[in-house]
N, CA, C and O atoms as CSV, one atom per row, in Angstrom:
chain,resi,resn,atom,element,x,y,z
A,1,UNK,N,N,114.650,157.483,75.992
A,1,UNK,CA,C,114.209,158.084,77.219
A,1,UNK,C,C,112.676,158.126,77.221
A,1,UNK,O,O,112.063,158.544,76.239
A,2,UNK,N,N,112.072,157.699,78.305
A,2,UNK,CA,C,110.618,157.662,78.433
A,2,UNK,C,C,110.057,159.078,78.589
A,2,UNK,O,O,110.692,159.946,79.187
A,3,UNK,N,N,108.881,159.292,78.052
A,3,UNK,CA,C,108.196,160.566,78.214
A,3,UNK,C,C,107.712,160.683,79.655
A,3,UNK,O,O,107.103,159.757,80.190
A,4,UNK,N,N,107.988,161.825,80.277
A,4,UNK,CA,C,107.531,162.058,81.643
A,4,UNK,C,C,106.100,162.576,81.610
A,4,UNK,O,O,105.801,163.533,80.897
A,5,UNK,N,N,105.204,161.940,82.388
A,5,UNK,CA,C,103.806,162.318,82.446
A,5,UNK,C,C,103.472,162.885,83.819
A,5,UNK,O,O,103.872,162.336,84.846
A,6,UNK,N,N,102.732,163.993,83.821
A,6,UNK,CA,C,102.227,164.582,85.059
A,6,UNK,C,C,100.715,164.548,84.993
A,6,UNK,O,O,100.116,165.129,84.088
A,7,UNK,N,N,100.095,163.872,85.943
A,7,UNK,CA,C,98.638,163.745,85.958
A,7,UNK,C,C,98.004,165.113,86.196
A,7,UNK,O,O,98.343,165.805,87.157
A,8,UNK,N,N,97.086,165.496,85.316
A,8,UNK,CA,C,96.356,166.751,85.464
A,8,UNK,C,C,94.986,166.510,86.089
A,8,UNK,O,O,94.626,167.135,87.086
A,9,UNK,N,N,94.231,165.596,85.490
A,9,UNK,CA,C,92.879,165.305,85.960
A,9,UNK,C,C,92.493,163.904,85.498
A,9,UNK,O,O,92.878,163.465,84.414
A,10,UNK,N,N,91.726,163.213,86.339
A,10,UNK,CA,C,91.279,161.875,85.986
A,10,UNK,C,C,89.978,161.538,86.670
A,10,UNK,O,O,89.519,162.263,87.553
A,11,UNK,N,N,89.387,160.433,86.260
A,11,UNK,CA,C,88.118,160.004,86.842
A,11,UNK,C,C,88.304,159.160,88.097
A,11,UNK,O,O,87.323,158.860,88.777
A,12,UNK,N,N,89.533,158.771,88.420
A,12,UNK,CA,C,89.794,158.026,89.646
A,12,UNK,C,C,91.239,158.286,90.063
A,12,UNK,O,O,92.013,158.868,89.302
A,13,UNK,N,N,91.590,157.869,91.234
A,13,UNK,CA,C,92.918,158.167,91.779
A,13,UNK,C,C,93.964,157.102,91.476
A,13,UNK,O,O,95.157,157.364,91.630
A,14,UNK,N,N,93.556,155.911,91.051
A,14,UNK,CA,C,94.528,154.830,90.894
A,14,UNK,C,C,95.167,154.750,89.511
A,14,UNK,O,O,95.980,153.859,89.265
A,15,UNK,N,N,94.816,155.671,88.595
A,15,UNK,CA,C,95.438,155.683,87.273
A,15,UNK,C,C,94.921,154.628,86.321
A,15,UNK,O,O,95.492,154.438,85.247
A,16,UNK,N,N,93.858,153.939,86.684
A,16,UNK,CA,C,93.320,152.860,85.854
A,16,UNK,C,C,92.070,153.294,85.095
A,16,UNK,O,O,91.247,152.453,84.734
A,17,UNK,N,N,91.914,154.607,84.847
A,17,UNK,CA,C,90.698,155.101,84.208
A,17,UNK,C,C,91.043,156.324,83.360
A,17,UNK,O,O,92.198,156.749,83.348
A,18,UNK,N,N,90.071,156.897,82.653
A,18,UNK,CA,C,90.364,158.057,81.811
A,18,UNK,C,C,91.099,159.159,82.569
A,18,UNK,O,O,90.677,159.590,83.642
A,19,UNK,N,N,92.204,159.598,81.982
A,19,UNK,CA,C,93.066,160.588,82.627
A,19,UNK,C,C,93.700,161.475,81.566
A,19,UNK,O,O,93.982,161.019,80.458
A,20,UNK,N,N,93.926,162.750,81.904
A,20,UNK,CA,C,94.675,163.672,81.051
A,20,UNK,C,C,95.991,163.969,81.742
A,20,UNK,O,O,96.022,164.297,82.928
A,21,UNK,N,N,97.079,163.852,80.994
A,21,UNK,CA,C,98.421,164.105,81.492
A,21,UNK,C,C,99.083,165.226,80.694
A,21,UNK,O,O,98.795,165.406,79.510
A,22,UNK,N,N,99.965,165.974,81.340
A,22,UNK,CA,C,100.879,166.882,80.645
A,22,UNK,C,C,102.182,166.106,80.461
A,22,UNK,O,O,102.597,165.358,81.347
A,23,UNK,N,N,102.820,166.289,79.308
A,23,UNK,CA,C,104.099,165.615,79.072
A,23,UNK,C,C,105.245,166.605,79.232
A,23,UNK,O,O,105.041,167.818,79.254
A,24,UNK,N,N,106.433,166.070,79.342
A,24,UNK,CA,C,107.625,166.923,79.422
A,24,UNK,C,C,108.011,167.469,78.053
A,24,UNK,O,O,109.034,168.141,77.921
A,25,UNK,N,N,107.205,167.187,77.037
A,25,UNK,CA,C,107.461,167.692,75.685
A,25,UNK,C,C,106.514,168.830,75.318
A,25,UNK,O,O,106.489,169.278,74.171
A,26,UNK,N,N,105.722,169.303,76.311
A,26,UNK,CA,C,104.791,170.396,76.056
A,26,UNK,C,C,103.528,169.970,75.336
A,26,UNK,O,O,102.900,170.778,74.651
A,27,UNK,N,N,103.147,168.699,75.484
A,27,UNK,CA,C,101.930,168.186,74.862
A,27,UNK,C,C,101.038,167.572,75.933
A,27,UNK,O,O,101.411,167.497,77.104
A,28,UNK,N,N,99.860,167.137,75.515
A,28,UNK,CA,C,98.947,166.430,76.403
A,28,UNK,C,C,98.864,164.979,75.970
A,28,UNK,O,O,98.937,164.672,74.780
A,29,UNK,N,N,98.712,164.087,76.940
A,29,UNK,CA,C,98.500,162.663,76.674
A,29,UNK,C,C,97.179,162.265,77.319
A,29,UNK,O,O,96.868,162.691,78.431
A,30,UNK,N,N,96.412,161.452,76.618
A,30,UNK,CA,C,95.104,161.043,77.092
A,30,UNK,C,C,95.074,159.536,77.296
A,30,UNK,O,O,95.451,158.772,76.406
A,31,UNK,N,N,94.630,159.119,78.457
A,31,UNK,CA,C,94.414,157.704,78.730
A,31,UNK,C,C,92.921,157.467,78.681
A,31,UNK,O,O,92.160,158.135,79.381
A,32,UNK,N,N,92.501,156.531,77.868
A,32,UNK,CA,C,91.077,156.244,77.755
A,32,UNK,C,C,90.864,154.912,77.066
A,32,UNK,O,O,91.807,154.174,76.783
A,33,UNK,N,N,89.628,154.634,76.810
A,33,UNK,CA,C,89.252,153.397,76.145
A,33,UNK,C,C,89.645,153.475,74.676
A,33,UNK,O,O,89.289,154.436,73.994
A,34,UNK,N,N,90.368,152.486,74.183
A,34,UNK,CA,C,90.758,152.478,72.772
A,34,UNK,C,C,89.530,152.235,71.900
A,34,UNK,O,O,88.717,151.353,72.176
A,35,UNK,N,N,89.416,153.027,70.853
A,35,UNK,CA,C,88.314,152.878,69.895
A,35,UNK,C,C,88.870,152.159,68.675
A,35,UNK,O,O,89.770,152.669,68.007
A,36,UNK,N,N,88.341,150.988,68.384
A,36,UNK,CA,C,88.853,150.219,67.249
A,36,UNK,C,C,87.889,150.204,66.070
A,36,UNK,O,O,88.279,149.836,64.962
A,37,UNK,N,N,86.651,150.592,66.285
A,37,UNK,CA,C,85.666,150.541,65.204
A,37,UNK,C,C,85.272,151.940,64.737
A,37,UNK,O,O,84.093,152.219,64.519
A,38,UNK,N,N,86.269,152.821,64.585
A,38,UNK,CA,C,85.991,154.216,64.236
A,38,UNK,C,C,85.862,154.459,62.739
A,38,UNK,O,O,85.366,155.511,62.337
A,39,UNK,N,N,86.287,153.531,61.911
A,39,UNK,CA,C,86.145,153.676,60.465
A,39,UNK,C,C,87.090,154.684,59.829
A,39,UNK,O,O,86.922,155.025,58.658
A,40,UNK,N,N,88.065,155.162,60.563
A,40,UNK,CA,C,89.033,156.146,60.049
A,40,UNK,C,C,90.333,155.441,59.691
A,40,UNK,O,O,90.641,154.381,60.235
A,41,UNK,N,N,91.087,156.025,58.784
A,41,UNK,CA,C,92.424,155.536,58.474
A,41,UNK,C,C,93.411,156.396,59.248
A,41,UNK,O,O,93.502,157.604,59.026
A,42,UNK,N,N,94.145,155.773,60.150
A,42,UNK,CA,C,95.130,156.501,60.939
A,42,UNK,C,C,96.477,155.803,60.827
A,42,UNK,O,O,96.548,154.619,60.494
A,43,UNK,N,N,97.521,156.528,61.100
A,43,UNK,CA,C,98.878,155.985,61.002
A,43,UNK,C,C,99.079,154.841,61.990
A,43,UNK,O,O,98.430,154.786,63.034
A,44,UNK,N,N,99.978,153.937,61.650
A,44,UNK,CA,C,100.221,152.747,62.469
A,44,UNK,C,C,100.674,153.102,63.883
A,44,UNK,O,O,100.383,152.358,64.820
A,45,UNK,N,N,101.376,154.214,64.061
A,45,UNK,CA,C,101.886,154.575,65.390
A,45,UNK,C,C,100.883,155.405,66.194
A,45,UNK,O,O,101.201,155.839,67.301
A,46,UNK,N,N,99.684,155.632,65.661
A,46,UNK,CA,C,98.655,156.408,66.359
A,46,UNK,C,C,97.505,155.488,66.764
A,46,UNK,O,O,97.359,154.381,66.246
A,47,UNK,N,N,96.700,155.971,67.694
A,47,UNK,CA,C,95.491,155.250,68.090
A,47,UNK,C,C,94.426,156.264,68.478
A,47,UNK,O,O,94.737,157.423,68.752
A,48,UNK,N,N,93.192,155.838,68.502
A,48,UNK,CA,C,92.082,156.673,68.945
A,48,UNK,C,C,91.699,156.233,70.349
A,48,UNK,O,O,91.579,155.039,70.622
A,49,UNK,N,N,91.509,157.204,71.239
A,49,UNK,CA,C,91.016,156.893,72.574
A,49,UNK,C,C,89.811,157.760,72.870
A,49,UNK,O,O,89.650,158.849,72.319
A,50,UNK,N,N,88.976,157.257,73.746
A,50,UNK,CA,C,87.745,157.950,74.117
A,50,UNK,C,C,87.829,158.309,75.597
A,50,UNK,O,O,88.121,157.462,76.441
A,51,UNK,N,N,87.566,159.581,75.895
A,51,UNK,CA,C,87.523,160.034,77.288
A,51,UNK,C,C,86.263,160.864,77.484
A,51,UNK,O,O,85.748,161.441,76.526
A,52,UNK,N,N,85.763,160.931,78.703
A,52,UNK,CA,C,84.547,161.704,78.953
A,52,UNK,C,C,84.754,163.200,78.713
A,52,UNK,O,O,85.787,163.753,79.091
A,53,UNK,N,N,83.786,163.845,78.095
A,53,UNK,CA,C,83.843,165.293,77.870
A,53,UNK,C,C,83.989,166.026,79.200
A,53,UNK,O,O,84.685,167.038,79.282
A,54,UNK,N,N,83.336,165.517,80.237
A,54,UNK,CA,C,83.397,166.163,81.550
A,54,UNK,C,C,84.836,166.254,82.061
A,54,UNK,O,O,85.170,167.186,82.793
A,55,UNK,N,N,85.682,165.307,81.689
A,55,UNK,CA,C,87.091,165.338,82.100
A,55,UNK,C,C,87.799,166.560,81.501
A,55,UNK,O,O,88.591,167.213,82.180
A,56,UNK,N,N,87.520,166.863,80.254
A,56,UNK,CA,C,88.109,168.033,79.604
A,56,UNK,C,C,87.527,169.308,80.213
A,56,UNK,O,O,88.255,170.268,80.467
A,57,UNK,N,N,86.230,169.314,80.443
A,57,UNK,CA,C,85.612,170.484,81.080
A,57,UNK,C,C,86.236,170.766,82.446
A,57,UNK,O,O,86.513,171.918,82.782
A,58,UNK,N,N,86.456,169.706,83.235
A,58,UNK,CA,C,87.045,169.867,84.557
A,58,UNK,C,C,88.471,170.404,84.462
A,58,UNK,O,O,88.864,171.265,85.249
A,59,UNK,N,N,89.243,169.900,83.506
A,59,UNK,CA,C,90.616,170.370,83.320
A,59,UNK,C,C,90.643,171.843,82.947
A,59,UNK,O,O,91.491,172.588,83.437
A,60,UNK,N,N,89.727,172.272,82.087
A,60,UNK,CA,C,89.653,173.689,81.693
A,60,UNK,C,C,89.170,174.533,82.859
A,60,UNK,O,O,89.746,175.581,83.152
A,61,UNK,N,N,88.123,174.086,83.521
A,61,UNK,CA,C,87.551,174.826,84.663
A,61,UNK,C,C,88.603,175.063,85.762
A,61,UNK,O,O,88.661,176.128,86.376
A,62,UNK,N,N,89.437,174.024,85.985
A,62,UNK,CA,C,90.470,174.106,87.022
A,62,UNK,C,C,91.775,174.740,86.531
A,62,UNK,O,O,92.783,174.724,87.238
A,63,UNK,N,N,91.749,175.309,85.293
A,63,UNK,CA,C,92.917,175.946,84.683
A,63,UNK,C,C,94.123,175.029,84.597
A,63,UNK,O,O,95.257,175.464,84.794
A,64,UNK,N,N,93.876,173.748,84.299
A,64,UNK,CA,C,94.971,172.786,84.174
A,64,UNK,C,C,95.503,172.722,82.747
A,64,UNK,O,O,96.650,172.336,82.521
A,65,UNK,N,N,94.654,173.106,81.777
A,65,UNK,CA,C,95.082,173.138,80.374
A,65,UNK,C,C,94.610,174.427,79.749
A,65,UNK,O,O,94.858,174.668,78.567
């Protein structure tokens, strides 16, 4: 079963840019630019993404998270 995502806040309306989503599992999902040169060791099923700090500030300011 696919995880259900509810858009909280994003930098554009078409879903093709940095966005924060709430999941139906009580977590947050972040859409952003994948960072591949971070120098960290992470699990194979994980990835690093980069989103603007202002996006998080807006989500907090608007009481979305």
